[in-house]
N, C-alpha and C positions, 0 to 999 in steps of 0.2 A: 258457349264456345263460338267464335266467329266462323262464318260460313266461308270455307276456302275458295269455293268457286266464285262467290261474290267479290272476295278480295282480289282475285286474279282479274275479274272483269273490270274492277275499278282501276287496277294498275294498267291494264291495256288501254283504257280510256285516257288515263293521264299520259301514257307514252305517246298516244296519237296527238294530244294537245301539245306536248313538249316538242314533238317533231314539227308540227305546224308552226309553232312560235320560232323555232330555230330557223326554219325555212324563211319565215317572214323577216327575221333579223338579217339573214344573208341577203335577201332582196333589197332591204333598206341600205345595207352596207354598200351594195353595188351602186346605189344612187349618190354616194358621197362624191365619187369622181365627177358625176354630172353636175352636182351642186357647186363644186369647186371650179369647174371648167378646166380641169387638168387632164392631161393625157399621158402622164408619166408612169413610172413603175410603182411597185408597192410601197417603196420608201417615201414616196410623195404623199401617201395617204396615211401612213403610220405615224401616230402621235403618242410617244411614250407617256407624256404627262397626262393625256386624256385616258389612256389605259389605266394609269395609276389611280386616277379619280374613280373610275368604274370599279376597280378591284377593292378600293377602300369602302365603297358603297356596299359591295358584296359582303365584306366582313361585318359592317354595321347591321345589315339585315339578318345576318346569321347568328346574332347574339343568343337566340333561344334554341339553336340547333334543329334537329338532332345530329346533323352531319358535322364533323370536325371542320374547323376553318380551312385547314390545308386541303381537305378534300373538295370543299366548295370552291376554293380558289383555283384548284387544278381544273375542275369542270369548266369554269368560266374562261380560264385562259385558253383552253382548247377550243371553246366555241368562238372566242374572239379571233384566235389564230386562223381557224377554218374560214370565218367570214372575211377576214382580210385577204386570204388567199384566193378569194373569188376574183380579185383584180389580178394579182400575181403573187406568188410566194416570195416572202422576204428571203434574201440570201445572207446567212449568218456565218461569218468565219470564226473558227475557234481553234485553240491549241489542241491538235490531234495527237495521235490518230483516233479512229473511232473506238468507242468503249472507254473513254476517259471521263473523269469527273467534270471536266469542262464541257463536254458534250451533254452531260446530264443537266448542267447549269443552263445551257442553251434552251433545252426543252422545258425546263422549269419556268424560265422567264418568257419565252416566245411561243410555247406550245409546239406541237409536232407538225403543224402545217407550214413548215419553213424548209428551206434547203440549207441543211447544215453542212458547211464546207470545212473539212479538216485541213490544217496546215502544220508544217513540221516545227515551226518556231513561233515565238511571240512576235518577232520582227516581221515575219510573213503576214501575220494577222493584221498588224498595223498597215503594212504596205498595201494589202489587198483592199482594205477599207479606204485608204487614202486615194487609190486610183479608181475606186468605184466598182471593182469586181465583186466586192461584198458590200451589202448595205450597212451592216453593223458587224462588230467583232465582240467576242467574249474572251477575256483573259484573266488569269488569277492575279490577285493583288496582295492577299495576305491570308495566312492560316492562323487559327487561334492558338496553336501550340508551337508552330515553327516560325511564325513571324512574317515579315513582309517579303514579297517577291520583288527584289531590287531591280531586276532587269525591266520589269514592267514600268516601274517608276522612272528609270533612266530614259526610256523611250519617249516619255512626255517632254523631255528637255528639247527635243528637236522636232517632234511630230506636231502638225497642226490640228490633229484630231481632238475631239472633245469627249468628255465622259457623258454618256446618255442614260446611265442607270447603274444600279448595283444589284448583285444577287448574293444572298447568303445561303449556303448549301451545307446541310448537315452531312458530314462525311461518315458514311457507313462502309467499313472495310469487310469484304467477304472473302473467304478462302474457297478457291475453285480449282477443279482439275478434271481430267478425263476419267481418272480412276477413283472408285469409291473407297472410303476408309482411310483414316489418317495413317495407319500402319504402312500403307503403300506409297506414301509421299517420301521422296528422297531429297528433293530440293524445292525451295520456294523462290520464284522469280518475281520481283516487283520493284517499283521505284524506291529509292533509298528512303524517302519520306514515309512511304507507307510501311516499309519494314520497321522504321523507327517507331511509328505510331502503334504498331502491333507487337513490339518487342516482348512485353510481359506475357502476352498470351502465347507467343511462340515458345518462349523459354519454359513455360509451364506445361504445354501440351505436346509440342513436337521438338524437344531440345536436340534431337539427333539430326535434324535436317540441315542441309547446306543452304545458306542464304545468298542469293545472287542479285546484285543491284542491276537495274535495267533503266533505260532512258525514259520509260513510261510504264504505267501499269498495263496499258494495252499491249506493249511489246512483251511483257511478261505473260499475258494471257495468250498471245500468239504462240509463244514457246511452249506453254502448257498444253495448247491444242496439238502441237506437233511432236511433243516428247512424252513418252510414257514415264510415269514416276515424277513428273514435274507439276507443281501447283503454282497458282498465281494469287495475288491479292488485288482487289479492286472493287469497283461498283458492280451492282447487279447487271447493268447494261452490258458490261464486258462479257459476262457469262452467256448472255443471249447472242452477242455478236460473234463470239468465238466458239460457240456450241460447247460450253463447259458446264459441269454440274457443280452447283454450290454445295460444298461440304459442310461449312460452318458459317453462319451469319454473324455479323457484328463482332469481329475479333479485335477491334480497336481497343486500346487500353483506356482511353478517356471517352466517356459517353457524350461529352459536350464538344467533341472535336468538330470544327466547322471551318469552311473556307469561304472567303469573300471574293467575288469576281466583279470586274467592271465591264459594263457594256460601253464600247467606244463607237462613236459616229462622227459625222462631219459638221454637225450644227449644234449650237447652243439651244437649249429647250426653254419654253415658257414655264412659269410656275405651275405646280400641280396642287399646291395646298399643304404639302408635307415634304419638304425638300432638304437636300444637302448640297453645299457648295464646296468645291475643291479648288484651292488656289496654289500657285507656284510663286514663291517670293525669294528674294535674296537681297543682300545689302553688300556694298563694297567692303564693309568693315567686319564681316562675320568672323575673321580671325582674331578680333579683339576680345571675344568672350561673350558671356551670357548677357551682359548689360546691353549690348547692341541689339540682341534678339528681343529682349524685354521691351526696349524702346520701339522696335519695329512693330511688335504686336500690341502695343498699348491701345491703339484705337479700338481693337476688338473688346478689350476690357471696359473701356470708357463707354462704349455703346451697348454693353450688356450682351455681347455675342458669345454664345457657347462654342468653344473650340473642342471638338471631339477627338481629334487625332493630329499629331504632328510628326513628320518623318524628315530626317536630313539625309542628303546625298551629296557627294562631290559634284561641283558645278561643271567640271571638265574645262573650265576656263583657265585656271592656274592652280598651283598647289595650295592646299589648305583653304580653299574657297568653297563654300557650301550653298546649296539651295534648300528650301524647306517646302515640303508638301503639307498643306494644312486643310483639314476638313472642318467645316463649321455648320451649325444647324441653320437652316433657312435658305432662301433663294437669293442669289446675288443681286437681282433687280428690285428686291423689296426692301422697304425701310424697316429697321435702321441699318440693315446689312450693307445696302448700297453706299450709305454715307461712311460707314466704317471702312469699307474697302477702298473708297476714294482717298481717304486719309492714309491708309496703309500704302497705297500706290505712290503717294507723294514721298513717303519715307524710304521706299525700296528702290534699289538699283535695277531690279528685275521684278516684274509683276505680270502674271497671266492668270486669267480665270480658266481653269481646265474644264470646268463643267458645273452646271447647276441642274440637278436631276432628282427625280423622286427617290425617296428612301426605299430600301428593300422591303417588300411586302411578302409576308409568309415565308 
């Protein structure tokens, strides 16, 4: 049998070494500003492409475990977040209020050593990043079951902002309330999408309750905090923020339910080694049918470029005129993508690179 006292002594020694190394990393991070000769804010030192390279290295080194990849990634994200905050905490705008899945996405991507700024609408998130009040923003772009968030797409038609990253978040819906026991629940307040994602569980387990649609899950959690007999649906963070008890975990009908979020910033990024590029294109003849779209996208096929997603939206220039949002594998400045995009731009009446950014990690 192993000696428990000896095991604890070894753990204590490792903890001291870990703390010394983290302190050393933080001191070296402080030297970045000196090396660059910059005196700006945290956003001047933050490089999403560099962080993506570091995190991919973490995954490669973790091949033999025993910790799961997501656990190791979370640890390193928090270390990197805390080290960056030695200069100044990043300001991250998100679609609020507090206790939403978007806030969870902020912390997953940036760590907890940031200032998370909740805003009422997606428009406000864009505006605050544009004016510099927030360094980056996080907004939803699509759900695996409910489809695209069209309002986010439409804002890119007029906004100068660029996509600086993406976040994929597994959506775990929890039932929470002040009162224990499902028999004490009279109504469930949540966003319509969350109610829809949990419809089967609700029908089977609490068919008698009233379902009340809310502007957000956080608004439902606030009501559950203030009303006896009211329950809410949402992420675990909402239970913490609004001091509720989780009655049942993971009540979503589909276990693979996920939402993709975009990180928006003011600059295009350099290549990280495993990237995605999003472009906005249109042609004056989109009303003529699929043949025109095929011709427009032909350079991608000819250069062997993988197109992973395409979405159409009204251009708002005139009736029946459309723009297309296209995701492709690779970075816009690397060959052969650069050549393909140059040819696509020649064929398009509207062409913009919305971002070239690291693919979601973990």
